[in-house]
C-alpha positions as CSV (number, residue, x, y, z in Angstrom):
1,M,12.7,-16.9,-114.1
2,E,10.8,-20.0,-115.7
3,K,11.5,-21.7,-112.3
4,D,9.0,-19.5,-110.5
5,D,6.2,-20.7,-112.8
6,S,6.2,-24.1,-111.2
7,L,5.9,-22.6,-107.7
8,S,2.6,-23.1,-105.8
9,R,1.0,-20.0,-104.4
10,H,2.3,-20.7,-100.9
11,E,5.9,-21.0,-102.3
12,N,5.9,-18.0,-104.7
13,P,7.9,-15.1,-103.2
14,N,6.8,-12.6,-105.7
15,F,3.8,-10.9,-103.7
16,E,3.1,-7.8,-101.9
17,D,0.4,-7.1,-99.1
18,F,-1.9,-4.0,-99.4
19,V,-5.1,-2.7,-98.0
20,I,-7.9,-1.8,-100.5
21,E,-8.5,1.9,-100.7
22,K,-11.2,1.9,-103.4
23,V,-13.0,-0.5,-105.7
24,Y,-14.1,0.3,-109.3
25,H,-16.4,-1.7,-111.5
26,S,-15.9,-1.3,-115.2
27,E,-18.4,-1.7,-118.2
28,E,-16.5,-5.1,-119.1
29,D,-17.1,-6.6,-115.7
30,S,-13.5,-6.2,-114.6
31,I,-12.7,-4.9,-111.1
32,G,-10.3,-2.1,-110.6
33,L,-8.5,-1.6,-107.3
34,S,-6.7,1.2,-105.7
35,V,-4.4,-0.2,-102.9
36,R,-1.7,1.0,-100.6
37,R,0.5,-0.7,-98.0
38,R,-0.9,-0.4,-94.5
39,G,0.6,2.5,-92.8
40,D,1.2,4.5,-95.9
41,P,-0.7,7.7,-96.4
42,E,-3.8,7.8,-98.4
43,G,-3.4,8.3,-102.2
44,V,0.0,6.9,-102.2
45,G,-0.3,3.2,-103.7
46,K,-0.9,1.3,-106.8
47,L,-3.8,0.4,-109.2
48,F,-4.6,-3.1,-110.3
49,T,-7.3,-4.6,-112.5
50,L,-8.6,-8.0,-111.4
51,P,-9.7,-10.4,-114.2
52,V,-13.1,-10.4,-115.8
53,G,-15.2,-12.9,-114.1
54,T,-13.6,-12.6,-110.7
55,E,-16.4,-13.1,-108.3
56,T,-16.1,-11.7,-104.9
57,E,-17.4,-8.9,-102.5
58,L,-14.4,-6.5,-102.0
59,C,-14.7,-3.8,-99.6
60,E,-12.5,-0.7,-98.8
61,G,-10.3,-1.6,-95.9
62,D,-9.8,-5.4,-96.9
63,D,-6.4,-6.9,-96.8
64,I,-5.2,-8.1,-100.2
65,R,-2.0,-10.0,-101.2
66,I,-1.1,-9.5,-104.9
67,Y,1.1,-11.7,-106.8
68,D,2.7,-9.6,-109.4
69,D,4.9,-11.6,-111.6
70,P,7.9,-10.0,-113.3
71,E,7.1,-11.5,-116.7
72,V,3.3,-11.7,-117.0
73,G,2.1,-9.0,-114.3
74,L,-0.7,-9.7,-112.0
75,R,-1.3,-13.5,-111.8
76,G,-2.9,-14.1,-108.4
77,A,-4.6,-12.5,-105.4
78,D,-5.7,-13.3,-101.7
79,V,-8.4,-11.3,-100.0
80,N,-8.4,-11.3,-96.3
81,G,-6.3,-14.6,-96.3
82,E,-8.7,-16.4,-98.8
83,N,-7.3,-17.1,-102.3
84,L,-9.2,-15.2,-104.9
85,F,-7.5,-16.7,-107.9
86,Y,-3.9,-18.0,-108.9
87,W,-2.7,-18.6,-112.5
88,S,0.4,-20.1,-114.0
89,R,2.1,-17.7,-116.5
90,E,0.6,-19.6,-119.4
91,E,-2.9,-19.3,-118.0
92,K,-2.3,-15.7,-117.7
93,R,-1.1,-15.3,-121.3
94,R,-4.1,-17.2,-122.5
95,Y,-6.4,-14.9,-120.5
96,V,-4.7,-11.8,-122.0
97,D,-5.0,-13.3,-125.5
98,R,-8.7,-14.0,-124.9
99,Q,-9.4,-10.5,-123.7
100,A,-7.5,-8.9,-126.5
101,K,-9.4,-10.9,-129.1
102,K,-12.7,-9.8,-127.5
103,R,-11.7,-6.2,-127.7
104,R,-10.6,-6.6,-131.2
105,N,-14.0,-8.1,-132.2
106,K,-15.8,-5.4,-130.4
107,E,-13.7,-2.7,-132.1
108,R,-14.4,-4.2,-135.6
109,Q,-18.1,-4.4,-134.9
110,K,-18.3,-0.8,-133.7
111,F,-16.3,0.2,-136.9
112,E,-18.7,-1.6,-139.2
113,E,-21.6,0.3,-137.3
114,N,-20.0,3.6,-137.8
115,R,-18.3,3.1,-141.3
116,E,-20.8,5.2,-143.2
117,E,-20.4,8.1,-140.7
118,L,-16.5,7.7,-140.7
119,D,-16.5,7.7,-144.5
120,T,-18.6,11.0,-144.4
121,R,-16.2,12.7,-141.9
122,Y,-13.2,11.7,-144.0
123,G,-14.7,13.1,-147.2
124,A,-15.3,16.5,-145.5
125,L,-11.6,16.8,-144.6
126,P,-9.3,19.0,-146.9
127,K,-7.3,17.1,-149.4
128,V,-3.9,16.8,-147.4
129,F,-5.7,15.4,-144.4
130,R,-7.4,12.7,-146.6
131,E,-4.0,11.9,-148.1
132,R,-2.5,11.6,-144.6
133,I,-5.3,9.0,-143.6
134,D,-4.9,7.2,-147.0
135,R,-1.2,6.7,-146.3
136,F,-2.1,5.1,-142.9
137,R,-4.8,3.0,-144.5
138,R,-2.4,1.7,-147.1
139,N,0.4,1.0,-144.7
140,N,-1.8,-0.8,-142.0
141,P,-4.8,-3.1,-143.3
142,D,-6.3,-2.8,-139.8
143,F,-6.0,1.1,-139.5
144,R,-9.6,1.7,-140.2
145,W,-11.1,-0.3,-137.3
146,M,-8.2,0.2,-135.0
147,F,-7.3,3.8,-135.2
148,E,-9.3,5.9,-137.8
149,D,-11.8,7.4,-135.6
150,Y,-9.0,8.8,-133.3
151,E,-7.1,10.1,-136.2
152,L,-10.2,11.6,-137.8
153,F,-11.1,13.4,-134.5
154,V,-7.5,14.9,-134.3
155,C,-7.6,16.1,-138.0
156,E,-11.0,17.6,-137.7
157,E,-9.9,19.6,-134.6
158,A,-6.7,20.6,-136.4
159,V,-8.8,22.0,-139.2
160,K,-10.9,24.0,-136.8
161,I,-7.7,25.6,-135.1
162,A,-6.2,26.3,-138.5
163,E,-9.3,28.1,-139.7
164,A,-9.7,30.1,-136.6
165,M,-6.1,31.1,-136.3
166,E,-5.3,31.7,-139.9
167,T,-1.5,31.8,-139.6
168,P,1.3,29.6,-138.2
169,E,2.3,32.4,-135.8
170,A,-1.3,32.7,-134.5
171,V,-1.3,28.9,-133.9
172,E,1.9,29.2,-131.7
173,E,0.2,31.9,-129.8
174,F,-2.9,29.7,-129.4
175,R,-0.6,27.0,-128.0
176,E,0.4,29.2,-125.2
177,M,-3.1,30.4,-124.1
178,S,-4.8,29.0,-121.0
179,I,-7.3,26.2,-121.8
180,D,-10.3,28.6,-121.2
181,E,-8.8,31.0,-123.7
182,Q,-8.2,28.2,-126.2
183,Y,-11.9,27.0,-126.0
184,E,-13.1,30.6,-126.4
185,A,-10.8,31.2,-129.4
186,V,-11.9,28.0,-131.1
187,D,-15.1,25.9,-131.1
188,L,-13.4,22.6,-130.0
189,E,-15.0,19.4,-129.0
190,D,-14.9,18.2,-125.4
191,G,-13.1,15.2,-124.4
192,H,-9.7,16.0,-125.6
193,S,-6.7,14.2,-124.0
194,G,-3.3,15.9,-123.8
195,N,-2.2,13.8,-126.9
196,T,-5.2,14.7,-129.1
197,F,-4.8,18.4,-128.2
198,S,-1.2,18.6,-128.8
199,M,-1.4,16.6,-132.1
200,A,-4.3,18.7,-133.4
201,T,-2.3,22.0,-132.6
202,M,0.8,20.5,-134.3
203,L,-1.1,19.6,-137.4
204,A,-2.9,22.9,-137.5
205,Y,0.4,24.6,-137.5
206,W,1.8,22.5,-140.4
207,Y,-1.3,22.8,-142.5
208,L,-0.8,26.6,-142.5
209,K,3.0,26.6,-142.7
210,D,3.7,23.4,-145.0
211,P,0.6,21.4,-146.0
212,E,2.7,18.6,-147.3
213,S,4.0,17.9,-143.8
214,V,0.6,17.0,-142.8
215,V,0.8,14.1,-145.3
216,K,4.1,13.0,-144.1
217,G,3.8,13.5,-140.3
218,Y,3.4,10.6,-137.8
219,G,0.1,9.5,-136.8
220,A,-2.0,10.9,-133.9
221,L,-1.6,7.8,-131.7
222,A,1.9,6.9,-132.9
223,P,3.5,8.4,-129.7
224,L,1.6,5.8,-127.6
225,V,1.4,2.8,-129.9
226,G,4.5,3.2,-132.1
227,S,4.5,4.6,-135.6
228,K,4.9,1.2,-137.3
229,K,2.0,-0.4,-135.8
230,Y,-0.2,2.7,-136.3
231,G,0.4,2.7,-140.1
232,G,3.3,5.2,-140.5
233,E,6.8,4.5,-141.8
234,P,10.3,5.9,-140.8
235,G,11.0,9.0,-142.9
236,R,13.7,7.3,-145.0
237,V,11.5,4.4,-145.8
238,Q,8.7,6.5,-146.9
239,E,11.0,8.9,-148.9
240,T,12.6,6.0,-150.7
241,M,9.4,4.2,-151.5
242,V,7.8,7.4,-152.9
243,L,10.8,7.7,-155.3
244,L,10.1,4.0,-156.5
245,E,6.3,4.2,-156.8
246,D,6.3,4.3,-160.6
247,V,8.6,1.3,-160.8
248,E,7.1,-2.3,-161.2
249,L,9.1,-3.9,-158.5
250,G,7.3,-7.2,-158.0
251,S,6.8,-8.8,-154.6
252,E,10.4,-10.2,-154.1
253,T,12.2,-7.0,-155.0
254,E,9.9,-4.7,-153.1
255,A,10.2,-7.1,-150.0
256,L,14.0,-7.0,-150.2
257,I,14.1,-3.2,-150.4
258,R,11.7,-2.8,-147.5
259,T,13.5,-5.5,-145.6
260,M,16.9,-3.6,-145.9
261,L,15.3,-0.3,-145.2
262,E,13.5,-1.4,-142.1
263,T,16.2,-3.6,-140.5
264,G,19.5,-2.1,-141.8
265,C,20.7,-5.7,-142.4
266,R,24.0,-6.4,-144.1
267,T,24.0,-7.6,-147.8
268,A,25.7,-10.9,-146.6
269,E,22.9,-11.5,-144.2
270,V,20.0,-11.1,-147.0
271,P,20.1,-14.8,-148.4
272,K,20.1,-16.2,-144.8
273,I,17.1,-14.1,-143.5
274,E,14.2,-16.3,-142.4
275,Y,10.5,-15.4,-142.1
276,C,8.4,-17.5,-139.7
277,D,5.2,-16.7,-137.7
278,G,5.2,-13.1,-138.7
279,E,8.8,-12.3,-137.7
280,L,12.2,-12.0,-139.5
281,Y,15.1,-13.7,-138.1
282,I,18.3,-11.9,-139.1
283,P,21.5,-14.2,-138.6
284,D,24.6,-12.9,-137.2
285,V,26.8,-13.6,-140.0
286,K,30.0,-12.4,-138.1
287,G,29.2,-14.2,-135.0
288,L,30.0,-11.2,-132.7
289,A,27.4,-10.9,-130.1
290,G,25.9,-14.4,-129.4
291,V,22.5,-12.7,-129.8
292,K,19.6,-13.8,-132.0
293,R,17.8,-10.8,-133.7
294,F,14.1,-11.0,-134.5
295,Y,12.1,-8.1,-136.2
296,E,8.4,-7.7,-136.6
297,P,7.9,-6.2,-140.1
298,S,5.6,-3.3,-141.0
299,P,2.1,-4.3,-142.2
300,V,3.0,-3.6,-145.8
301,L,6.3,-5.6,-145.6
302,K,4.5,-8.6,-143.9
303,E,1.9,-8.8,-146.5
304,L,4.7,-9.0,-149.1
305,L,6.4,-11.7,-147.1
306,D,3.2,-13.5,-146.6
307,V,3.1,-13.7,-150.4
308,L,6.5,-15.1,-150.8
309,G,5.9,-17.6,-148.0
310,E,7.6,-18.7,-144.8
311,G,11.2,-19.8,-145.0
312,K,14.1,-17.9,-146.5
313,P,12.6,-15.5,-148.9
314,F,15.8,-14.3,-150.5
315,S,17.8,-17.4,-150.4
316,D,18.3,-17.3,-154.3
317,L,20.2,-14.1,-154.0
318,T,23.9,-13.4,-153.4
319,V,25.7,-10.4,-152.3
320,R,26.5,-9.5,-156.0
321,S,22.9,-10.1,-157.1
322,V,21.6,-7.9,-154.3
323,H,23.8,-5.0,-155.5
324,R,22.9,-5.5,-159.0
325,K,19.3,-5.6,-158.4
326,L,19.3,-2.3,-156.3
327,S,21.4,-0.7,-159.0
328,M,18.9,-1.6,-161.8
329,V,16.0,-0.4,-159.6
330,A,17.6,2.9,-159.0
331,E,18.4,3.4,-162.6
332,E,14.8,2.6,-163.7
333,A,13.4,5.1,-161.2
334,G,15.9,7.7,-162.4
335,M,17.2,8.3,-158.8
336,D,20.8,8.6,-157.6
337,R,22.3,5.0,-157.4
338,Q,24.0,5.9,-154.1
339,K,20.5,6.2,-152.5
340,L,20.1,2.4,-153.0
341,K,23.7,1.3,-152.2
342,P,23.5,-1.2,-149.4
343,R,26.1,0.6,-147.3
344,N,24.3,3.9,-147.5
345,I,20.8,2.2,-146.6
346,R,22.6,0.7,-143.5
347,K,24.2,4.1,-142.7
348,D,21.0,6.0,-142.9
349,F,19.2,3.4,-140.8
350,V,21.8,3.6,-138.1
351,S,21.7,7.3,-138.1
352,E,17.9,7.4,-137.7
353,L,18.1,4.7,-135.0
354,A,20.7,6.5,-133.0
355,E,18.4,9.7,-132.8
356,D,15.8,7.5,-131.0
357,L,18.1,5.7,-128.4
358,E,20.0,6.7,-125.4
359,G,23.2,4.7,-125.9
360,P,25.3,3.4,-128.7
361,E,25.1,-0.2,-127.3
362,A,21.5,-0.5,-128.5
363,V,22.4,0.5,-131.9
364,H,25.3,-1.9,-132.0
365,L,23.0,-4.6,-130.8
366,V,20.6,-4.2,-133.7
367,Q,23.5,-4.2,-136.1
368,G,24.6,-7.5,-134.5
369,H,27.8,-6.7,-132.6
370,H,26.9,-6.1,-129.1
371,D,25.7,-8.3,-126.2
372,I,22.3,-7.8,-124.9
373,R,23.2,-8.2,-121.1
374,P,24.8,-4.7,-120.3
375,M,22.0,-3.0,-122.2
376,R,20.0,0.0,-120.9
377,S,16.3,-1.3,-120.1
378,G,14.9,1.9,-121.5
379,D,16.6,1.3,-124.9
380,L,15.4,-2.4,-124.8
381,R,11.8,-1.1,-124.2
382,K,12.2,1.3,-127.2
383,L,13.6,-1.5,-129.5
384,A,10.6,-3.6,-128.6
385,K,8.2,-0.8,-129.5
386,M,10.1,-0.7,-132.9
387,G,9.5,-4.4,-133.5
388,W,12.9,-5.7,-132.3
389,R,13.2,-8.8,-130.1
390,F,16.3,-10.4,-128.9
391,E,17.4,-13.9,-127.5
392,V,20.8,-14.8,-126.1
393,E,22.3,-17.8,-127.8
394,E,23.1,-20.7,-125.7
C-alpha cells in the first residue's frame, strides 16, 4: 500500500472518472460535489468534498477524475483534463489534522460564548438528567465543548415527552405515532434528527419506568461516535468503579483496575504493558498470534496514566502482587472478592465484547490469540471504534 504514495498523478491507478451533477458551497469554503459515471442515470452516484482553498470554477456537466486513495480518501482531482490538486498521503493527513484543529477551536469558542446559557439549561433539568450529564463530564474532560449542547437538547426533549405522556406505556404508544401526531401530542423543537428523536423517546421511557437508568444509559451521540469517546463507560466498568468510589485507591491502583477492566489483559501482561503517545501497548506474552495490540484508553484512564508517566506504569508489579492488591481493594470496599479476581474481570470483559462483535475471531484477536489477516472487516471497524489498533509483527 505505501508503494502507491510515491507514484505521480499520471502513474496512480487509484482513480475514477465522473461527470459533475451538482456543486455545493459550504460556509467553511469547502466545495461539495455530487458526481456520477457518464451514462449512469441521474441521482445514482457519489458525494465528494474538495479541500478548503480549492480555487476553480466548477460547473454541472464538467468531467472530473477523482483520485480516491484506499488509506486516506480523496487526495487529488482533475477537471476537464486539468489538474486541480494532487497530494501525497502525508500531505492529506496534515490537511485533515489542520482542519480538525480549526473545527475544535471553533467549537471551543462557541462553547465559551454559550457557557452561561448551557449552565442555565443544565440547572433546569430534573436531578437524574443532571447526574447523567455529570457522569459524562467526569469521564471526558472535553465533553462540555464537544457534546454537551447535543446531550442537553436530547434530555430537554425527553423531559417534554415524559411530562406529556406520563406513563411508560404512553411513551411506547407515542413512539408508534406518525410524525404529525407526535408533534401534536408534544410541543417538540424543530430540527430533530432520527438519532435525537429516538434517544429522547428512549430516555423519556426510562425516566418514567426506572429513573436510575437515565443516569446509567449511554450518551445521545454514543451510537455515532462511540461510548468511550463520548464520556460513557462499559456497564461493567461503571458498575465496578461505583462500588469502589469510597475507597482511596491512589493513581497507580485505580489505573491498574481500569486498565484490566477496559482491556481484559492477563495478569502476566500487566507488568509489561507500555504507555506511550496516548496508547497502551499490550504485549502478547504467549506469542500466539504475531499481532501487536494497542488500545486508546478512556479519558479517565488516560488522565491517570499521564500522571504516572510514559513507559511501563506497572513494571514494579508481579502476578502475585496484582492478585494481592485487587483482593485488598475488594476487602476495603466490602465487595465480593470474586468480583475483582483477574480471571473474572477477563471473563466479564470477553462476554461483553462478544455481544458487540460478529465473530469469535475478533474476540480472540483482542485476547492475543488470533491472527488479524482472516478477520471480518466489520469487526475490525467496530474494534477501532472501541479504541483498539493492531499491527502484524514482522
